[in-house]
N, C-alpha and C positions, 0 to 999 in steps of 0.2 A: 503493499498501501504503501509506503513512502517513497519506493521510485514514482508509483504514479503522479506525489506531489510533486517532486522535485523534474520528473516530468513538465505538468499542466507549467513550474514558472520558468523551462530554460523555453515554453513554446512561445508562454509573452513573450521573455525579453527576443527572445532569436524576433518576431512577429513586429518589435516595437525597431527596434535595431534594423530588419533588412531594407528596408528603405525608410528610415528618419521622417524622410521628406518627399511630401508630393507634388508632384508639377501640374500644372497652370496652364491655360490658354496658351499655344506657340501663335496661333498666330496674334495675341498682341504684344506692346511694344515690351510693357511690366506682366511679368507674373503676380498673380492671379493666389488665390485665395490656398492656403500650403500649411503642414503640419506635419506632429509625428505619426508617426506607425503605421503601416498597409495592412491591409488586410493580407489578401493570397497575394497579390501585386505589388510596384511602387506608383500605382496610380488613387489605390482608393485605398480610404485608412477603414479599419478594424475597430470597433470598443475595444478594447484591452487597453490594461491599463499596468504600469510596472509594479510592484510588489514596496513597499514603503519602504523609504531610504533605499532604495535602487536605483541606475539614471542610467543613461547610455548614451553615446555621441555619432556623430552621425557624418557622414562626409557626401556630397551629388551631384552629380553633373551629368547635364542635358545638353545635345548639338539637335538645334530645331533647322531640318534643312527649308526653307522658302522657296514658291515658286517663284521663277527668275523670270522676271517683266523685264522685255527691250526695253534701251531709253526710248523709243514708238510710238510704246505704250503708253508710258511714266507723260509723253508730251500730247500723246492722246489725250491722256486725259489730264489735263492738267490742261489744254485748253476748255476742257468742262467744265473749270474750276476749280476740279479736285485734285490737291495735293498727294496722289500719291507714294507710294515709297517701298524701297525693297534693297534687302542686303543680302549679303552670300551667303551670311549664315546666324546663327546667335546661339552662344553660349551662357547658358544659367549654372553656376559654382557654389554652393551653400555646404557652408559647416552649421552645424544648431547639436543640441544637448539635450535630453528630456531626465523629466527626473517625481520618485514616483511620492509624492509631500500626503498621500496614504493611499490603502489599497484601491483605495474606487477612484484619488483623483491623481492623476498626471498632468504637467506643468512641458510644456518646452518650448524653444523659441529657436530661432531658423536668421540664418543674414547671409542673403544671395552676395556674387561678383557676376554684373553685367557683364557682358564684351559682346558689341552689334558688329557685327565685318563691315566695310564698305554699302555705306549710309546714302542712301541717295535716291532725291527727292523731284516730282517734277515743279515746274513754277509756270506761272502767269505773270507774264508782267506787259506794261504796254510802256518805251524808250519811243520819244519821237512823236506819240500818234501813228507810230506801228507796234502789234502784238507780239508778244514773243513768249515759244514756251518750249521750252527748252528744261532739261534737268540738271539740278546744283550736285554734284561730288561734295556727300558734308562730312566723310573722310571716318574712320574706324569712332564705338563712344564703348568706353569703360567704362568698372569704377563701380566704390559701392552700391548697394542697393538698397531698399527698404527693410527693417528688421521683421521678421511675425512674432508674434507669441501668441500661443495659444493652451487655451484650458481644456481636456478631457475630463466628463468627470461619469464615470460606470453608473450605472441605472441595474443592474442585474446582480445576482452570486448565483456560482455553483455552474451545476452540470448544462447546456442544451443552449437554445437562445440569446446572440446576449447583447446590449442596445448600452449606446452611451452616447451624453450631450456637450459640443462642441462649442466655444466661446472663444475670445480673443480678440488683440486686433492690431492694426499693421502700423508701424512709427516711423515716421518719417526721416530714416538716418542713411538714404541715400544722397547724391549728389546731385542736385540740380540751377548746374551753371556749366557745365561741359557748353562748349562750343567748335561751331563748323572750319571746315582750314580756312574757311573768307572773315573767321573770327566773329559771327554770330550768335546771341546764344541761341541753342535748339531747342525749340520747341519741351513742351515739357515730356507728352509722351514719346519722345526718344530719349532724354533722358537716365540717368540711370536710378532716380531716385522720382520721387511723387510727388515731395512735399503735406503731403494732405493724411492725415490721421484715417481709419480706416473699420472700420467694426466688419469682425469676420464670425461666420453661426454658423452650426448643424447639426449633423447630428449621425451615426456611424451602426449600422447591425452586422452580426455575424453568425454564424453556425459553423458546428464540425458534425463530421456523424467518421469516425473512425479518421483515414488519412485524406477523409476528404473536406474543401475549407468552401464555406458561400462568404463573402461578403459584398455591401453596399456601404455607398454613402455619396452626402453630400454637402457642401459647400456653398455657400454667395456672401460674398464679403462688396457692404452699401462701400462706393467712394465717397469722397465728400469733394469741397474744393480745395485743390493744392495751389502749389507753385504758377507763376504767370495767371493767373486768376483761373486753373482745369480744371476740368472736374474728369478725368478716365468716366469710360463706362461701369458698371455693374458689372461682376463677375461671378459666374454660376462655374460651378463645378459638379459631378453626382455619376456614379457609378455603379459596376456591379466587376466582381473581384472570386474566376474558379480558379484554388491551386487542389494539386496532389502531392500531400511530402511521399517521401520513396528516404529509405532507409533508419525507422524505428521499429523497435518489435512492436503487436499489438497492445500491450498494456501500456505503451507510451502513449497512445491516441484516445484511450476514454478517459483519461481527466477532464477536455475539451481545454478552451481556450482560453474561458473565463475566468477559471479555479485560480482563488489565490491559498496561503495555509499560512502566514506568518509563522509561528515559531514551529511547523512543525518540521522549517526545512531544517533546522538545525541541527537536528538526530542521523544518525549512521544512516546512508542511501547510494545507489550505484549512482558512476558519474556519468550523466548521458550523453546519448551518440549525433555523431554527422548525424545531419542530414541536405537533403535535399528538395526542393519545392518546384515545380513546372506550374504556372501558372496563368490561365489568361486573362482577360479585363477590352471590358465594353465603355467604354470614358465618353459621354454627351461634355460639352464647352458651351458655353455661353457669357458673348461681351456686347451689354446697352452700346447704347453710341457715345460720345463722351459732347462737354459742353468746355469753347472758351470764351471767359468774359459772359455763361451766360447767354451763350446762342448755343445750339445744336448742327454736331456738324452729321449730314445725314447719310454721309460716308463709308461715314466708322464705324465697327463692334460686327457683330457677326455671332455663326456656332458651324459645329464642326460636332461628329462623331468618330471614337477612335476605336482600332483594333488594335488592344499591344499584347502583344506574346513573351513573355521572356522565363526566369528561375535565379531562385535564392540557393545559395548553400549556405548551409547552416553551423556551423562547427562546431564540437563540445567544449571549445574553449570558450566559444560567447565571440568571436566573432562572427563577422554576418557578408558575405557580400553577391553584390541581385546586379543584375544587368534586364535590360526591355527594348525592342522596337514598336513603334509606332506607326502604322499607318490611319487616316482619313479615310473612314466608310460614307463619309459624306460630308456636304461641306458646304455654309452661304458662308462667305467673307465677305464684307461689302465691300465697294474701291479706294479706299485711300490705304489696305491692308494688302501682301499676297495670300495665297491660300498657301494652304500647305500641303509638302512633300515627304518630308516623314520626320522623326524625330526620332534619337537616339541616349539609352539612360542606365545610366552604372551608379549604382551604391556602396560605399562599406563604412558600418558599423561596428562601436562594439559596447557590450553590457555590460553593469559591472554590479 
């Protein structure tokens, strides 16, 4: 029985550090809602929390490749007064940590570093009575992004289905004064930070049947006015993750993902086994239109639906490595942003 208890703790830690962060809408210039602990995958949160007094840390890297629109396409959109933009790729590297305040409450913080490669934008102007549509080369944009702080409170105990509530805030720690190659201050949507304090709230559900796990979650970020009188669109991300675990004996699955056992963990027990998780996620993402100076930009925002298969290795020593490859099955991105091609994510974590 003690083996069951220890295995439950190991499984909870593995899920909390396997992907400490959750990715966000790849068509957006800023990461959307994110937080600790994935479910079976890397983009869906589970309801699991860390044991009281335990912690985990992690690193996540996401490479997003947008559709490559030509200068002629950007110029054509500029002629319609749409300041559309493109990059060669977007890179987001995040470090974060989570701590179990109680068995039911875990808090986490995530700080990203953002890089946008070869940002360019279509411009519409009038010079000497002549209309000019051209593409401005804005250059590379890099810097610290906005800090995400979240709390997850688990409402259920014991075996079976689990449910948790999530809440937090995005703190404006990122830079908002980056400039283009010509020395002009970039629009807020292109900056590493937003300058806004944005509440985040959501929920997560999970259930495990032996080696098979199912998780579902949704997070909503309510955008407020930030730098340069800009209010980026609200963000919503939700999805389902189905996972299959390999490498643990049958009794290691019986305790479930939502089992916590305090003092019993200090008794004698066998060390946990290393294991593999194979998973597949279906993730929906939505971004609302942004406002600049109170004026809505009709060509901004959009929605997409992703399929992201991947794998995770959970070592017996508390390390976890995960990777996934995501492709959009459907997307409706308005013209100011390019469509998505694909994104690749990798994470490493450690539980204490």
